[in-house]
C-alpha positions in Angstrom: -0.1 -10.6 14.4 -2.1 -7.5 14.4 -5.0 -6.7 12.3 -3.9 -5.2 8.9 -4.3 -1.3 8.5 -5.1 -1.7 4.6 -6.0 -4.8 2.6 -7.1 -4.7 -0.9 -7.8 -7.7 -3.2 -8.2 -8.1 -7.0 -5.6 -5.6 -7.5 -3.6 -5.4 -10.8 0.0 -5.1 -10.3 2.3 -3.9 -12.9 5.9 -2.8 -13.3 6.6 -0.7 -16.2 4.5 -2.1 -19.0 4.5 -5.8 -17.5 1.6 -7.0 -15.7 2.8 -9.0 -12.8 -0.8 -10.1 -11.6 -4.5 -9.1 -12.4 -6.0 -10.4 -9.0 -3.0 -9.6 -6.4 -3.6 -8.5 -2.8 -1.9 -5.3 -1.4 -1.6 -5.2 2.5 -0.3 -2.9 5.0 0.2 -4.7 8.4 2.8 -4.4 11.2 4.7 -1.6 9.5 5.2 -3.2 6.2 3.7 -2.9 2.8 3.4 -6.1 0.9 2.2 -7.0 -2.5 1.1 -10.4 -3.1 0.0 -12.6 -6.0 -3.5 -14.0 -5.9 -1.8 -17.2 -4.6 -0.3 -15.5 -1.8 3.2 -15.4 -3.1 5.2 -12.3 -2.3 6.0 -10.0 -5.3 7.8 -7.3 -3.1 7.6 -5.9 0.5 9.2 -3.0 2.3 9.0 -1.1 5.7 6.3 1.4 5.3 8.7 4.1 6.1 10.6 3.3 2.8 7.5 3.3 0.6 6.3 6.4 -1.5 2.7 6.1 -2.6 1.3 8.9 -5.0 -1.4 9.1 -7.9 -0.1 9.3 -11.5 -1.0 12.3 -13.3 -3.9 12.0 -15.9 -4.7 8.6 -14.8 -8.1 6.9 -13.8 -9.1 7.3 -10.1 -8.4 3.8 -9.6 -4.7 3.8 -10.0 -1.9 4.6 -7.6 2.0 4.4 -7.8 4.0 2.7 -5.0 7.8 3.0 -5.0 9.6 0.3 -2.9 13.0 -1.2 -3.0 14.1 0.9 -6.0 11.0 -0.3 -8.2 7.9 1.5 -9.3 4.7 -0.6 -9.2 1.3 0.6 -10.9 -1.6 -0.6 -8.8 -4.8 -0.6 -10.2 -7.3 -0.8 -7.3 -11.0 -1.5 -8.0 -13.9 -0.3 -5.8 -14.8 -3.8 -5.1 -13.0 -3.8 -1.8 -15.0 -1.0 -0.4 -17.7 -1.8 2.2 -20.7 -3.0 0.4 -23.6 -0.7 0.2 -21.7 2.2 1.5 -20.0 5.1 -0.7 -16.5 6.1 -0.1 -13.4 7.5 -1.4 -11.8 5.7 -4.5 -9.5 2.6 -3.3 -6.5 4.2 -4.7 -7.0 7.3 -2.6 -7.7 5.1 0.5 -4.4 3.2 -0.2 -2.3 6.5 -0.4 -3.8 7.7 2.8 -3.2 4.4 4.6 0.4 4.6 3.7 0.7 8.2 4.9 -1.0 7.3 8.1 1.1 4.2 8.7 4.3 5.8 8.0 3.4 8.6 10.4 2.4 6.1 12.9 5.8 4.2 12.6 7.6 7.4 12.8 5.9 8.5 15.9 6.7 5.1 17.4 10.2 5.2 16.3 10.6 8.9 17.9 8.8 7.6 21.3 11.3 4.7 21.4 14.4 6.9 21.2 13.0 10.1 23.1 14.5 8.9 26.5 17.8 7.6 25.3 21.0 9.5 26.0 23.4 9.9 22.8 
């Protein structure tokens, strides 16, 4: 198993107005996005190319939206998962960028794998 491209802990994961966990985990690894409870149970997961990540309008900087498998999740990512002592972008921004990078890498790998095939 490869090293995860993105991991955040202590994430509040909600769907609509219902909070699913207040201390969950978000992980991008092996081309998949996984939303996990604090106990490690899977809330939802999907291939990274099927995930849409964005920032909600008029929301604090620590919030991100993730659409996967037909469900919209509101993720509240604190700043506690940053490298201690080093300033950096908010965790929500890093999450959105990680999804975009991973989707681009998955798309490039898929295109490279089919480039030499005859149709």
